[in-house]
N, C-alpha and C positions, 0 to 999 in steps of 0.2 A: 433239359439241362437245369440243374438246381441254381437258384439265384445266390449270389455271394452275400454272406452276412455282413451287416454294417452296424456300427455303433449308433448311427442316427436313428432315433425313434420319434415319430410324430405323435404329438399329444395336444389335444385342444386345451388342456389345462397347464401347458408348459409355462406360460407367463407367471402363474401363481407359484409354481415350483422355483422359477428363477428368483422371484421376490424373496422367498424364504432363504434361498442360498445366498443372496446378496446380504441379507440381514445376518446370516451366520458368519459370513466372511468379515463383515464390518463395513457399513456404509459411512464414509467420512462425513457426509452431510448430516447424517443422523447423530453422529457424535457431537457435531457443532450445535445442533438443535437441542441436545440434551443439557447443554451448559449455558446457552445464551437465551435471554428473555427477549425475543423479537418483538413482542407487543410493546415493551418499554422502549425499545429502539424506535419503533414507529411513532410512539407518542412524542419522543424527543424531536423527531424530524418534523412532525406536524406543528409543534410549538414554534419552530423556526419558519416553516413554510407550510401553511394550512392548505388543504386541498382546494383547488379553484372551484368557484360556484359553477354548477352546470345548468345550462338553459333547460327550461321545462320541456320534457320529451326527448332530451339529448341522451346519448349513451353515458351511463354512470361510469365513474373512474374505477380502476382497479384499487383494492385496498392498499394503503401505504405499507403495511406489514408485508404483503405479498411482493410489492415492488422492491422493498429492501432485500428480501430474500433473493429475488432475481438478480439484483446487483451483486450480491455475495457470490452467487453461482458464476456470474460473468467474470468477476475478478479472480476467483479461486481457480478457474480453468483458463484464464487468459483469452476470453472469447470476444469477438467483435459483436456489435449490435445484431448483425444478421445471424451469426451463429448462436447468439443468446436467444433469438427467436426460434431457431431450428432445433437446437439440442433438447429443450423441454418437450418438443413434439416427438422426439425420437427416443428419449431416455426416461424411463419410469422414475428412477431415483431423483432426477431433477424435478419432475412434476410433483412428486410426493413432498420434497423439501419445500417447494414454493407454494404448496397448497393448491395445486392445479390438477391433482390426480384424477378427479372426476369432472373437471371443467371442460366445456366444449370450446372455450376461448382461451387463447394463449397471448400474452402481451407481445405485440409485434415490435419491430425495430424502431418505428417512429414513437411508439408509446414509451419505450425504454429511453430513447434519446430525450424526449420531452420531460420525463421524470427527472433525469439527471440534471437537465437545465433548470428545472423548477427548484430543486433543493440546493444545488450548487455546492460550493466549498463550505458554506455555513452549515448546510445539512450534514455533510461528512464530518465536520467538527463536532456537531451535536451527537452524531452516532458514536464517534470516538469517545467523547466525554461520558456518554451513558454506558458504553461498554466498560470503560475504565472504572466507573462507579460499581458496576456489577462484579468486576474482578476484585476490587478492594473489599466489597461486601462478603466475598468468600474468604477473606483473611489473607489475600495475596498482596500485601502492601509492598511498596518498593523498599528493598532491603539491601544491605551490604555494599552500598555504593552504586555509582552509575557509570556507564560507559558511553561516551559520546563519539559518534563517527558519522560520516556522510557517504552516500552512494550515488553513483551516476545513473540516470534513467535515460536510455536512448530514445530519441524521437526521430520521425521521418526527416531525412536530410533535405535541406533547401538549397537551391542554386540561384545566386543573384549575380548580376553584373557588378563591375566596380562602381558604376554610377549609382546603381540601386543600393549597394552597401553604404555608400557615402550618405545617401538620403536617409536610409533607415537608421544610421548611427546618430542622426540628428532628431530621432523620434518623429520623423515625417514619413509620408507615404508617397511613392512615385506617382506623378500625376497621370501617367498613361496606363496605370493599372485599372482595369475594369472591376466592378464589384464582385463578379464571379471569380476573378483571379485573386483578389484580396482575401476572399474566404478560404482559398486553398494555400495561402502562404503563411507559414508560421514565422512571424517576425520577432517572437519572444525567445525562442530557443537559441542557444549560443554554443559556440565551439570552445573546447578546452583541450589541454594535453595532460595525459597521465601516463607515467612510465614510458614516455616517448611516443605514445599513440594518441591520435586525435579522436575526440569524442564529441558528438553533437546531441544536445538535448537539455535536460534539466537534472537537478539533484535534490535530495532531501536529507536533512540531518536529523538524527534520532538520538534520544537518550534512552538507554536500555538498562533496567535495573539488574545488578549482578546476580541477585539471588534467584529470581523467577524468570528472567529473560523476557519480560514484556517490554514493548515499546511504551514509554510513559509520556514522552513529548516528541513532536516532530515539527520541523521547519522546512518548507519548500523554497526553492529558488532556481535560478538558471545554472547551467553547468559551469559558466565562467567565473562565478563568485567563489572565492577561496573558502575552503572548509572552515577555517578558523573564524570567519566572520560571524558564524552562528553558534559558536560554542556557548556563550553565556545565555543566548536566547533559548537554547535547547535544554538548559538545565532543569531538572525536576526538583522542586524545593522541598518535597515531603519525604525524600529518601531518608531512611533511618541512619545512614552513614554519610559523612561529609566527604568521602573520597570520590574523586573524579578521575577516571582512566581515559586516556586519549593517546593517539599516536603522534609521531614527530611533526605532522602538519599543524598541530595546535600549539607548538612550543612558542613561548614569548614571555620574557621576564616581566613586562608590565602587566600582561594579562594574568599571569600566575599570581602576581602581587595583589591585584584586584580581587582575585578569587579568595586568597587567604584573608583579606580584609573582610570579606563577606562570610567568613567562617568555614570555607571549603578547604579540603586538603588535596591539592592537585597531584595527580600521579600521571604526569605527561612524559612520554619518552624523550630522551635527549637526542639532539641532532648534531652530528659532527660538522665543524666548520672547515673551510678549505685550508689545508695545511695544518690542521689541528685535530687529529683523530680523537675519538672518545677514549677515556681511560678505562682500565679494566673494571673499576668500580661502576662507572656509568654503563658499561656494557652489561654487567650483571643486573643492574637496576632495570635496564630496558627489557631484559629477558623476563624478569619478575612481572613487570607490567604487561608484557606481551601475553603471558599465560592467562591473565584476566581479560585483557582487551580482546582476545581472540573470540570471546563469546559473542561479540557484536557481529562478527563475520558469519556466525551460524545463523543469525537473524536474516542477513541479506541473502545468504544461500537459500534459506527456506522460502523467502519471497520469490527468488528466481525459480526455484523448483516448482512451487505450487501454481503461480499464475504468471510468472515472468515479470521483468521490470520494464520491458519495452512498451511504449505507448503508441497509440495510433491517432491521437488527437492533435489538434492545432490550437496553439495559444496557451498562455500561462494559466488562465483560469481552468481550462479543461485539463491541463496537465496536473494542476494542483488537486483537482477532483480525483483523477486517476491515482496519484500518489497517495492521497488520503485513503482511498479504498484499499490500496496495497497494505498500508499500515493497519487498517481496521481488520482486514481478513487475516493478516498474520496473527494479531492478538486473539482472534476467534479460534484459529487453529491451535495456537499455543494453549489456550484455556482448555480446549477439548483434549489436548495431549495430557495435560496435568490431571484431567478428570474431574468429576463432580466433587 
């Protein structure tokens, strides 16, 4: 009986063919590598956090540049430390991007965790500043005004008794909590309500330039802090336009007056008061602002699509690190989209 034909064809050189096909389709990581100077990013991190001294005969550390690339892969794909160890073993494109294509060793989960702890939020800020310098060096200055908005970042929900909540509200720790339990409890994340729904975690505020849609500044905080508290802190002073676009959550006569005194032109949507609806003129103004302000929602949607906004960490410092990586990877992806 004749064997049935099949489209599957075994080939010892199949991996090489797959590599050529991936390049032909377009590897997103290679697009990022084409526009980002990772060597300069590594140098910026090492100025903030130099590699630790290794004892004689001990295992040498992985290069800082390689570890920065690993963190980019981790954030871009929303991976845990365990999956960040596994995926480069399984995916050639990840190994190639990280410089591990011909390496017998892959950074394990502990190495990744220790590197993040070593550089901390200061390291992420150094990466962000260096990438911003590279963006501006390409002529992509902040132009046409800035859009300010905040987004919620969900964190693992915590469950406390009333007594524990009362103690935590006083910035104290319950005495019966053992060290192991304390390490598993996020006492920094907070609850808030938005559109009638409860959310738990953190948030960060960004200033996005209207022209190129890069994140120029970012400010992290907990979810319960009102968006308007970080408007002035998030402003980018080098934008070529003085216009500031924001939604109704940032409205405030005193705030807008301060901004005008500083030379800004606030374009903040108006908010109706109880028993006093907006006039037709105010409604038209809100619509004009909304057309521009909507660009910041594209930024948050992209972050959600590429790596997600949910974090798996515990504590404000680790959350700030994760949010900083979200901002950094977004700007990398945006720069790759705009091209060399």
